[in-house]
C-alpha positions in Angstrom: -43.1 28.6 -81.9 -40.4 26.0 -82.6 -41.9 23.0 -84.5 -41.3 19.8 -82.6 -42.7 16.4 -83.0 -45.9 15.7 -81.1 -45.5 13.6 -78.9 -55.2 6.9 -75.0 -76.9 -3.1 -64.2 -73.3 -4.2 -62.9 -72.7 -7.8 -62.0 -70.7 -8.3 -58.8 -68.0 -10.9 -59.1 -67.2 -12.1 -55.5 -63.8 -13.7 -55.1 -63.8 -15.9 -52.1 -60.6 -16.5 -50.0 -58.8 -19.7 -50.6 -55.5 -21.3 -49.8 -52.6 -19.8 -51.7 -50.7 -22.0 -54.1 -47.1 -22.9 -53.3 -44.5 -20.9 -55.2 -44.0 -22.6 -58.6 -40.9 -24.6 -59.2 -38.2 -22.3 -60.6 -36.8 -23.1 -64.1 -33.1 -24.0 -64.1 -30.8 -21.7 -66.1 -27.5 -22.9 -67.4 -24.4 -21.2 -66.0 -21.2 -20.5 -67.8 -17.8 -19.8 -66.5 -17.7 -16.3 -68.0 -16.0 -13.7 -65.8 -14.4 -10.2 -66.3 -11.7 -8.3 -64.6 -12.7 -4.8 -63.6 -9.7 -2.9 -62.4 -8.4 -5.9 -60.5 -11.8 -7.2 -59.3 -12.9 -10.4 -61.0 -16.7 -10.5 -61.5 -18.5 -13.6 -62.6 -21.2 -13.3 -65.3 -22.6 -16.8 -65.6 -25.7 -15.8 -67.6 -23.9 -13.7 -70.2 -25.2 -16.1 -72.9 -28.7 -14.6 -72.3 -27.5 -11.4 -73.9 -27.7 -13.1 -77.3 -31.3 -12.3 -78.3 -30.9 -14.3 -81.6 -29.9 -17.7 -80.0 -32.2 -20.7 -79.9 -31.1 -21.3 -76.4 -32.3 -17.8 -75.3 -35.6 -18.4 -77.1 -36.1 -21.7 -75.3 -35.3 -20.0 -72.0 -37.9 -17.3 -72.6 -40.5 -19.9 -73.5 -39.8 -21.9 -70.4 -40.0 -18.8 -68.1 -43.2 -17.6 -69.7 -44.7 -21.1 -69.3 -44.0 -21.0 -65.6 -45.1 -17.4 -65.2 -48.4 -17.6 -67.0 -49.1 -21.0 -65.4 -48.9 -19.2 -62.0 -51.0 -16.2 -63.1 -53.7 -18.4 -64.7 -54.3 -19.9 -61.3 -55.0 -16.6 -59.6 -58.8 -16.9 -59.2 -59.6 -13.2 -59.8 -57.2 -12.5 -62.7 -59.9 -12.5 -65.4 -62.3 -10.4 -63.4 -59.6 -7.9 -62.7 -58.8 -7.6 -66.4 -62.5 -7.0 -67.1 -62.5 -4.3 -64.4 -59.5 -2.6 -66.0 -61.1 -2.8 -69.5 -64.2 -1.1 -68.1 -62.2 1.6 -66.3 -60.3 2.4 -69.5 -63.3 2.4 -71.8 -63.9 6.1 -72.3 -63.0 8.6 -75.0 -59.6 10.4 -74.6 -58.5 13.3 -76.7 -55.1 14.8 -77.4 -54.6 18.6 -77.4 -55.8 20.2 -80.7 -53.4 22.3 -82.8 -53.8 24.0 -86.1 -51.9 24.8 -89.3 -53.9 27.4 -91.1 -57.6 26.4 -91.0 -56.8 22.7 -90.5 -57.1 21.6 -86.9 -55.5 18.3 -85.9 -56.0 16.1 -82.8 -55.8 12.5 -81.7 -58.6 10.5 -80.1 -59.1 7.0 -78.7 -62.8 6.1 -78.6 -62.2 3.9 -75.5 -60.5 0.6 -76.1 -58.9 1.2 -79.4 -55.4 -0.3 -79.5 -54.0 2.9 -80.9 -55.3 6.5 -80.9 -56.6 7.8 -84.2 -55.5 11.1 -85.8 -58.2 13.4 -87.1 -58.4 16.6 -89.1 -61.2 19.2 -89.4 -61.8 22.6 -91.0 -61.9 25.2 -88.3 -62.2 24.6 -84.5 -65.8 23.4 -84.8 -65.7 21.6 -88.1 -66.6 17.9 -88.7 -63.7 15.6 -87.8 -62.4 13.3 -90.5 -59.9 10.4 -90.0 -56.5 11.5 -91.1 -54.6 8.4 -90.2 -55.6 5.3 -88.2 -52.6 3.5 -86.8 -54.8 0.5 -86.0 -54.8 -0.3 -89.7 -51.0 -0.4 -90.0 -50.7 -4.0 -88.6 -53.1 -6.9 -88.1 -52.4 -7.1 -84.3 -52.4 -3.3 -83.5 -48.7 -3.3 -82.4 -47.6 -0.7 -84.9 -47.9 2.8 -83.5 -47.1 6.4 -84.4 -44.2 7.7 -82.4 -44.7 11.3 -83.7 -46.5 13.3 -86.3 -45.5 16.7 -87.7 -46.8 19.0 -90.5 -45.4 21.4 -93.1 -46.2 25.1 -92.6 -49.4 25.0 -94.8 -50.7 21.9 -93.0 -51.0 20.1 -96.4 -48.4 17.4 -95.7 -47.8 15.3 -92.6 -44.7 13.3 -91.7 -45.1 10.5 -89.1 -42.8 8.1 -87.4 -44.0 4.5 -87.5 -42.8 2.1 -84.8 -43.2 -1.6 -85.0 -43.8 -3.7 -81.9 -42.7 -1.1 -79.5 -39.2 -0.6 -80.9 -37.5 2.8 -80.7 -36.6 2.5 -84.4 -38.8 4.7 -86.6 -39.8 4.4 -90.2 -40.9 7.9 -91.5 -43.7 8.2 -94.0 -45.4 11.2 -95.7 -49.1 11.7 -96.0 -51.1 14.1 -98.2 -53.5 15.7 -95.8 -56.1 16.7 -98.4 -56.3 13.3 -100.3 -55.3 11.1 -97.3 -52.8 9.4 -99.7 -49.6 8.0 -98.2 -46.8 9.1 -100.6 -44.0 6.9 -101.8 -41.5 8.5 -99.4 -39.9 6.1 -96.8 -37.1 6.9 -94.4 -35.6 4.0 -92.5 -33.5 3.6 -89.4 -34.5 6.8 -87.8 -34.1 7.0 -84.0 -34.1 9.7 -81.3 -35.8 12.0 -83.8 -38.8 13.7 -85.0 -39.2 15.5 -88.4 -38.6 19.3 -88.6 -40.2 20.7 -91.7 -38.6 23.4 -93.9 -40.0 24.2 -97.3 -40.3 21.1 -99.5 -39.0 18.6 -96.9 -37.9 17.9 -93.4 -34.8 17.4 -91.2 -34.4 14.2 -89.3 -31.8 12.0 -87.5 -30.8 8.4 -88.1 -28.2 5.8 -87.7 -26.6 3.5 -90.3 -28.5 0.3 -90.7 -27.5 -2.2 -88.0 -26.2 -5.7 -88.7 -28.9 -8.1 -89.8 -30.6 -9.7 -86.8 -29.0 -7.3 -84.2 -31.2 -4.2 -84.7 -32.7 -4.6 -81.1 -29.4 -5.0 -79.2 -26.5 -3.6 -81.2 -24.8 -0.5 -80.0 -26.1 2.6 -81.8 -23.4 5.0 -82.8 -22.8 8.0 -85.3 -26.1 9.8 -85.2 -26.5 11.9 -88.4 -28.8 14.7 -89.4 -30.3 14.5 -92.9 -32.7 16.6 -95.0 -35.4 14.6 -96.9 -37.0 16.3 -99.9 -40.6 15.1 -100.4 -40.9 13.0 -103.5 -37.3 11.7 -103.6 -35.8 8.4 -102.4 -33.9 8.2 -99.1 -30.7 7.5 -101.0 -30.8 11.2 -102.2 -31.3 12.6 -98.7 -28.8 15.4 -98.0 -26.4 14.9 -95.1 -26.6 18.0 -93.0 -24.4 17.1 -90.0 -22.4 14.3 -88.5 -19.5 14.0 -86.1 -17.5 10.9 -86.9 -14.9 11.7 -84.2 -17.6 11.6 -81.5 -19.7 8.5 -82.2 -21.8 8.6 -79.1 -23.4 11.9 -79.6 -27.1 12.7 -80.3 -27.9 15.2 -83.0 -31.5 16.4 -83.1 -32.9 19.0 -85.5 -35.6 21.6 -85.0 -36.8 24.6 -87.0 -38.2 28.0 -86.1 -41.8 28.9 -86.7 -41.1 30.8 -89.9 -38.7 28.1 -91.0 -35.9 30.6 -91.3 -33.6 28.9 -88.7 -32.4 25.4 -88.3 -31.2 24.3 -84.9 -29.2 21.2 -84.1 -29.1 20.1 -80.5 -25.9 18.1 -79.7 -25.4 16.0 -76.5 -22.3 14.0 -75.6 -23.6 11.7 -72.8 -21.4 8.9 -74.0 -18.5 10.7 -72.3 -20.5 11.6 -69.2 -21.5 15.1 -70.1 -25.1 15.9 -69.0 -25.7 19.0 -71.0 -25.8 20.0 -74.7 -24.5 22.4 -77.3 -26.6 24.1 -80.0 -25.7 24.9 -83.6 -27.9 27.2 -85.8 -28.1 28.1 -89.5 -30.0 30.9 -91.3 -31.8 28.9 -94.0 -32.8 32.1 -95.8 -29.1 32.7 -96.7 -28.1 30.5 -99.6 -24.5 30.6 -98.3 -25.5 30.1 -94.7 -23.5 27.7 -92.6 -24.0 26.0 -89.3 -22.7 28.2 -86.5 -22.4 27.6 -82.7 -25.0 29.3 -80.5 -23.8 27.2 -77.5 -20.3 26.0 -78.5 -19.3 23.8 -75.6 -20.9 20.7 -74.2 -20.9 20.9 -70.4 -23.3 19.7 -67.8 -25.6 22.7 -68.5 -28.8 22.3 -70.5 -30.1 24.7 -73.2 -33.3 24.7 -75.2 -34.4 27.2 -77.9 -37.9 28.5 -77.2 -38.3 31.2 -79.9 -36.5 33.7 -82.1 -37.4 37.4 -81.8 -35.9 39.9 -84.3 -32.9 37.8 -85.0 -32.2 37.0 -81.3 -32.9 33.6 -79.6 -34.9 33.0 -76.4 -33.2 30.0 -74.7 -34.2 28.2 -71.6 -31.2 27.1 -69.5 -30.0 26.0 -66.1 -26.5 27.6 -66.5 -25.8 29.5 -63.3 -29.5 28.8 -62.4 -30.2 25.3 -61.0 -33.9 26.1 -60.9 -33.9 27.4 -64.5 -34.1 30.7 -66.3 -34.9 32.1 -69.8 -32.3 34.2 -71.5 -32.0 36.1 -74.8 -28.9 35.4 -76.8 -27.8 37.7 -79.6 -25.9 35.5 -82.0 -24.2 38.5 -83.7 -22.5 39.6 -80.5 -22.8 36.6 -78.2 -24.3 38.7 -75.5 -26.8 37.2 -73.0 -29.7 39.0 -71.2 -32.0 37.6 -68.6 -35.7 37.6 -69.8 -37.1 35.4 -67.0 -34.5 35.2 -64.2 -34.3 32.3 -61.8 -37.0 32.3 -59.1 -37.7 30.3 -56.0 -39.7 27.7 -57.9 -38.4 25.4 -60.7 -38.8 26.6 -64.2 -39.7 23.3 -65.9 -40.5 24.7 -69.4 -41.3 27.7 -71.4 -43.6 27.9 -74.5 -44.4 30.8 -76.8 -47.7 31.7 -78.4 -49.7 34.9 -79.1 -46.7 37.1 -78.6 -46.5 35.9 -75.0 -44.3 33.5 -73.0 -45.9 30.8 -70.9 -43.6 29.8 -68.1 -44.3 26.4 -66.5 -43.2 26.3 -62.9 -43.1 23.4 -60.4 -44.1 24.4 -56.8 -43.8 21.3 -54.5 -44.3 19.1 -57.6 -47.5 20.9 -58.8 -47.6 23.0 -62.0 -48.2 26.8 -62.0 -48.3 28.8 -65.2 -47.2 32.4 -65.3 -47.6 34.6 -68.4 -44.8 37.0 -69.5 -44.3 39.5 -72.3 -41.6 38.7 -74.8 -39.5 41.2 -72.9 -39.9 39.3 -69.7 -42.6 41.4 -67.9 -44.8 39.3 -65.7 -48.4 39.9 -66.7 -50.5 37.3 -64.8 -50.7 33.8 -63.5 -53.2 31.4 -65.1 -55.9 30.2 -62.7 -55.9 26.4 -62.8 -58.5 23.8 -61.4 -56.3 22.8 -58.6 -53.0 21.1 -57.8 -51.9 18.9 -60.6 -50.0 18.8 -63.9 -50.4 21.0 -67.0 -49.3 20.4 -70.6 -49.8 22.6 -73.6 -49.9 26.5 -73.9 -48.0 26.2 -77.2 -49.1 27.8 -80.5 -48.3 30.3 -83.2 -47.3 33.9 -82.8 -50.6 35.3 -84.0 -52.8 33.0 -82.0 -55.4 34.7 -79.8 -55.9 31.6 -77.7 -54.1 28.4 -76.7 -55.1 24.9 -75.4 -53.8 23.2 -72.3 -54.6 20.0 -70.5 -54.9 19.7 -66.7 -54.9 16.4 -64.7 -54.3 15.1 -61.2 -54.5 11.8 -59.4 -58.3 12.3 -59.0 -58.9 14.6 -62.0 -58.9 12.9 -65.5 -57.0 14.9 -68.2 -59.3 17.7 -69.2 -58.7 20.2 -72.1 -59.2 23.9 -71.7 -59.0 26.9 -74.1 -57.2 29.9 -72.7 -58.0 33.3 -74.1 -54.8 35.3 -74.1 -56.5 38.7 -74.1 -59.2 38.1 -71.4 -57.0 35.7 -69.5 -59.9 33.3 -69.0 -60.0 29.5 -69.4 -63.0 27.8 -71.0 -63.7 24.1 -70.8 -63.1 22.5 -74.2 -63.3 18.8 -73.7 -64.0 16.8 -70.5 -63.5 13.1 -70.5 -66.4 10.9 -69.5 -64.5 8.5 -67.3 -66.4 6.0 -65.1 -65.0 7.7 -62.1 -66.4 9.8 -59.2 -63.6 12.1 -58.0 -65.4 12.9 -54.7 -65.0 9.3 -53.6 -61.2 9.7 -53.4 -58.7 12.0 -51.8 -55.1 13.0 -52.5 -52.6 13.8 -49.7 -49.1 15.2 -50.0 -46.7 14.5 -47.2 -43.0 15.4 -46.6 -41.1 12.6 -44.9 -37.5 12.4 -43.7 -34.9 10.4 -45.6 -31.9 8.8 -43.9 -29.8 12.1 -44.0 -32.7 14.2 -42.8 -33.7 15.5 -46.3 -37.5 16.1 -46.5 -38.9 14.2 -49.5 -42.4 14.8 -50.9 -44.8 11.9 -51.5 -48.3 11.8 -52.9 -50.8 9.4 -51.5 -54.2 8.6 -53.1 -56.9 6.5 -51.5 -60.6 6.3 -51.0 -62.1 8.7 -48.5 -62.5 7.4 -44.9 -59.1 5.7 -44.8 -58.4 4.2 -41.4 -54.7 4.4 -40.3 -54.7 1.0 -38.7 -51.4 -0.2 -40.2 -53.2 -2.8 -42.3 -54.0 -1.0 -45.6 -52.6 -2.7 -48.8 -50.3 -0.2 -50.4 -48.4 0.2 -53.6 -45.4 2.5 -53.5 -44.1 3.8 -56.9 -40.8 5.5 -57.6 -38.3 6.5 -60.2 -35.6 8.9 -59.0 -33.3 9.8 -61.9 -32.6 11.5 -65.2 -33.9 14.8 -64.1 -37.5 13.5 -64.5 -40.3 14.7 -62.3 -43.2 12.5 -61.2 -46.0 15.0 -61.3 -49.7 14.2 -60.5 -51.6 12.6 -63.3 -54.7 10.5 -63.7 -54.6 6.8 -64.5 -57.9 4.9 -64.7 -56.2 1.6 -63.9 -55.2 2.9 -60.4 -58.9 3.1 -59.5 -59.0 -0.7 -59.6 -56.5 -0.7 -56.7 -58.1 2.2 -54.8 -61.6 0.5 -54.9 -60.0 -2.5 -53.1 -58.8 -0.4 -50.3 -55.3 0.3 -51.6 -53.2 3.3 -50.9 -51.3 4.3 -54.1 -48.1 6.3 -53.3 -45.7 8.2 -55.5 -42.4 9.3 -53.8 -40.6 12.2 -55.5 -37.1 11.0 -54.9 -33.9 12.8 -55.4 -32.5 12.3 -58.9 -35.6 13.8 -60.4 -36.3 17.4 -61.4 -38.9 18.2 -58.7 -36.7 20.9 -57.1 -34.3 21.7 -60.0 -30.8 20.6 -60.9 -29.6 20.5 -57.3 -32.3 17.8 -56.5 -31.2 15.9 -59.6 -27.5 15.9 -58.8 -28.2 14.9 -55.2 -29.3 11.5 -56.6 -26.9 10.7 -59.5 -23.5 9.2 -59.9 -21.8 8.7 -56.5 -25.0 10.0 -54.8 -27.2 7.3 -56.2 -27.5 5.6 -52.8 -29.5 8.6 -51.6 -32.3 7.7 -54.1 -32.5 4.2 -52.5 -32.5 5.7 -49.1 -35.3 8.1 -50.1 -37.4 5.2 -51.3 -36.7 3.1 -48.2 -37.6 6.2 -46.1 -40.9 6.4 -47.9 -41.7 2.8 -46.9 -40.6 3.3 -43.3 -42.8 6.4 -43.1 -45.8 4.6 -44.4 -45.3 1.9 -41.8 -44.4 4.1 -38.8 -47.5 6.4 -39.5 -49.7 3.3 -39.5 -50.8 3.5 -43.1 -49.6 -0.1 -43.8 -47.1 -2.8 -42.7 -44.4 -4.8 -44.5 -46.8 -7.7 -45.2 -49.2 -5.3 -47.0 -46.6 -3.2 -49.0 -45.6 -3.6 -52.6 -43.1 -1.5 -54.6 -43.1 -0.8 -58.3 -40.9 1.1 -60.7 -39.9 0.9 -64.4 -36.7 1.5 -66.3 -34.5 3.5 -63.9 -37.3 2.8 -61.5 -36.8 -1.0 -62.1 -33.2 -0.5 -61.0 -34.6 1.3 -57.9 -36.9 -1.7 -57.0 -34.1 -4.2 -57.6 -31.6 -2.2 -55.5 -33.9 -1.6 -52.5 -35.0 -5.3 -52.4 -31.4 -6.2 -52.0 -30.9 -3.6 -49.3 -34.1 -4.3 -47.4 -35.9 -7.4 -48.5 -37.7 -7.5 -45.1 -39.4 -4.2 -45.7 -41.7 -5.3 -48.6 -44.0 -8.1 -49.5 -44.0 -7.7 -53.3 -41.5 -6.3 -55.7 -42.5 -5.3 -59.3 -39.4 -4.2 -61.3 -40.3 -3.4 -64.9 -37.9 -3.1 -67.8 -35.2 -2.3 -65.3 -31.5 -1.5 -65.7 -30.2 -4.4 -63.7 -26.6 -5.0 -64.9 -24.9 -1.8 -63.9 -21.5 -3.0 -65.2 -22.6 -3.6 -68.8 -25.5 -1.3 -69.5 -23.4 0.9 -71.8 -22.7 -2.1 -74.2 -26.2 -2.1 -75.6 -28.1 0.2 -78.1 -28.1 3.6 -76.5 -27.1 2.5 -73.0 -23.9 4.7 -73.3 -26.3 7.6 -73.1 -26.8 6.9 -69.4 -23.2 7.5 -68.3 -23.8 11.0 -67.0 -26.4 9.6 -64.7 -24.7 6.5 -63.5 -21.0 6.7 -64.4 -19.4 3.7 -66.1 -17.6 0.5 -65.0 -14.8 1.7 -67.3 -13.8 4.1 -64.5 -12.4 2.5 -61.3 -14.2 4.9 -58.9 -17.5 4.6 -60.7 -17.1 0.8 -61.0 -16.8 0.5 -57.2 -20.0 2.5 -56.8 -21.9 0.6 -59.5 -20.8 -2.8 -58.3 -21.9 -1.8 -54.8 -25.6 -1.4 -55.8 -26.1 -3.2 -59.1 -29.3 -5.3 -58.6 -27.8 -8.2 -60.5 -24.6 -8.4 -58.4 -26.0 -7.8 -54.9 -28.7 -10.4 -54.5 -28.4 -12.0 -51.0 -28.0 -15.7 -51.4 -30.6 -17.7 -49.3 -32.4 -14.6 -48.1 -36.2 -14.4 -48.0 -37.1 -11.9 -50.7 -40.4 -10.3 -51.6 -42.6 -12.1 -54.1 -41.2 -10.8 -57.3 -42.7 -10.3 -60.8 -40.1 -9.0 -63.3 -41.6 -7.6 -66.5 -39.9 -6.9 -69.8 -40.6 -7.3 -73.6 -38.9 -8.7 -76.6 -38.7 -5.4 -78.6 -37.3 -3.2 -75.8 -34.3 -1.7 -77.6 -33.8 1.0 -74.9 -33.2 -1.2 -71.8 -32.6 -4.5 -73.6 -34.4 -7.5 -72.0 -31.1 -9.2 -71.3 -31.0 -7.0 -68.1 -34.2 -8.6 -66.8 -33.2 -12.1 -68.2 -30.0 -12.2 -66.3 -31.5 -10.7 -63.1 -34.4 -13.2 -63.1 -32.0 -16.2 -63.6 -29.8 -14.9 -60.7 -32.8 -14.3 -58.4 -34.2 -17.7 -59.1 -30.9 -19.3 -58.3 -30.0 -17.4 -55.2 -33.0 -16.2 -53.2 -34.9 -18.2 -50.6 -37.8 -20.5 -51.8 -40.6 -18.9 -49.7 -41.9 -16.6 -52.4 -42.3 -16.8 -56.2 -39.7 -15.2 -58.5 -41.2 -14.9 -61.9 -40.5 -13.0 -65.2 -43.2 -12.1 -67.6 -41.8 -11.5 -71.1 -44.2 -9.7 -73.5 -44.0 -10.1 -77.3 -44.2 -7.4 -79.8 -43.8 -4.7 -77.1 -40.9 -2.5 -76.2 -40.0 -0.2 -73.3 -43.7 0.2 -72.8 -46.7 -1.8 -74.1 -47.1 -1.4 -77.8 -50.9 -0.8 -77.6 -53.6 -0.1 -75.1 -55.0 -3.6 -74.8 -51.5 -5.1 -74.3 -50.9 -2.5 -71.6 -54.2 -3.4 -69.8 -53.3 -7.1 -70.0 -49.9 -6.4 -68.5 -51.4 -4.2 -65.7 -54.0 -6.9 -64.9 -51.3 -9.5 -64.5 -49.2 -7.2 -62.3 -52.1 -6.2 -60.1 -53.3 -9.8 -59.9 -49.9 -10.9 -58.7 -49.7 -8.0 -56.3 -53.1 -8.6 -54.7 -52.6 -12.4 -54.5 -49.3 -12.1 -52.7 -50.7 -9.4 -50.4 -53.5 -11.8 -49.5 -56.1 -9.4 -50.9 -59.3 -11.1 -52.2 -61.0 -8.4 -54.2 -64.7 -7.8 -54.9 -64.7 -6.5 -58.5 -67.4 -4.6 -60.4 -67.4 -6.0 -63.9 -69.8 -6.0 -66.9 
């Protein structure tokens, strides 16, 4: 097992219909005469000044926008009742998968409405849990979280990444598991990293400290791997690897189960390469040096799963767009197929108990097949149904492993799988206030513009009438080789109980059908992702599930880009648009933090061909002046150092300037949150505001069950 970082009597409130408020007056945003020449095309950028997150003028603009937004939201009559409903739905205990080091078992648990999940330790699988570390005590407002936690081989020391206010920056600390004492060790400016233990310390990756005041927006370059020895200051950390000639590379460290091997994963996405290289080092050899296992960075992906007798099991899509597992002999460089490519997508492989657990996607649902280390298929794990599985990792000598199963109508449930008997036993079942038999899940396959069949999940209460009048929320992402597989969200129940259909479209650009599906929606093919999403909306309308006046769309990050782009293309097709933390300025995304990392997916305006493509769909640059747009609530946060809030700031200012006055265009800017809410309660508050805005503008007057 490779050690990786481990990544929460009813009173009836009746809301009576009333006249809807007029859209609020839009704040005015100063325009400058800033413009740029891209390969002979002059592009105006009048809101460039909003990129300065340290300016008083930007702070004043944020304050004015939030005043307008929260003033509007506070006038929605059912907003408070909706928040109470969401609090009730989320108030149940949730557990993370347990794992062990020696006799110590570790797991996370949120009792219900704790802002952060708490980590526990216990002796043996059935011992008494004791608090190991409670992130809720790390800050007064509960916005400091743990981004990862890892343990040394004996399970006596824990390293954890501490994130403040939702930022991607991590401060690494060390905890004595037996005494619960936080040691003096402190590692700063770590990012895109975990902590990989080896002996008396751990490997990690970091950047040089950014310029004061610009830690949330400055470009991150020169990612270095260090070794930290416990009990020493960071200034004495040993530099293991850097590449000063290629500043926009990621370098991520991992170690083998026996801590004999160090692996460094290297990607070069700053120059548009989608794959990675791998270096390895035999740590048992005092004179050992880093050597290439995969020497060249191409568009092919590689991930080390395990080492067996000095040979490495590596998952890859090289010459296998649906994935395969190979054995690589570092002494000879020879490759041998262990699990060849099959008809379904190999989405991951884990090792435990001298077995290989292959995670396959079959029409966006997980299937688990068990193989010997030599690649002999032994059995398929019987699962509760169609859904998503995580887990099946462990140690070589384990006799059982844990996994979690969930679906849209099946809360995440933990099972223990006996490797010898091949049987699963229920370990922990959540007690969510949810009756699954009241809801049903459909999967349909609809045609996109070019005829491609695209899968889509639809969740709704039983007894749905296809009368063309059901309120509907359509969600999408479509990028970065990420699959949207079925999973339970208690908050969605608040929509379903009000008659909504919740839809998730599995657009091209994701990994649902392997690398070919991904490449069909990236770079110059990005328009196909938008066509897939529009096709989903047209299908829902043509099949009488809903109509344009009852249809909202939602997406975050790359999905925020998706929502912005399709609203520009088809503003008539949707009533509400909900772009969250979106990449909205496609000409300048690579100028901020790790934005250069997205070049393989999007291309870059530095290239004339890619510039033309990006400029043609960039949400910021394609708003139709004077056109009636959907009611729009843009959401972002002040500590988002992945997709910096300037994207949403500039987009909101342009929307408020250009689009017709018929519907509201608002931006909600959260504080002390990042690319996602920094704690559970802030996440519920955000969701309540989004859903309130959605229902209000779809003319839905809910009846909400609240305490």
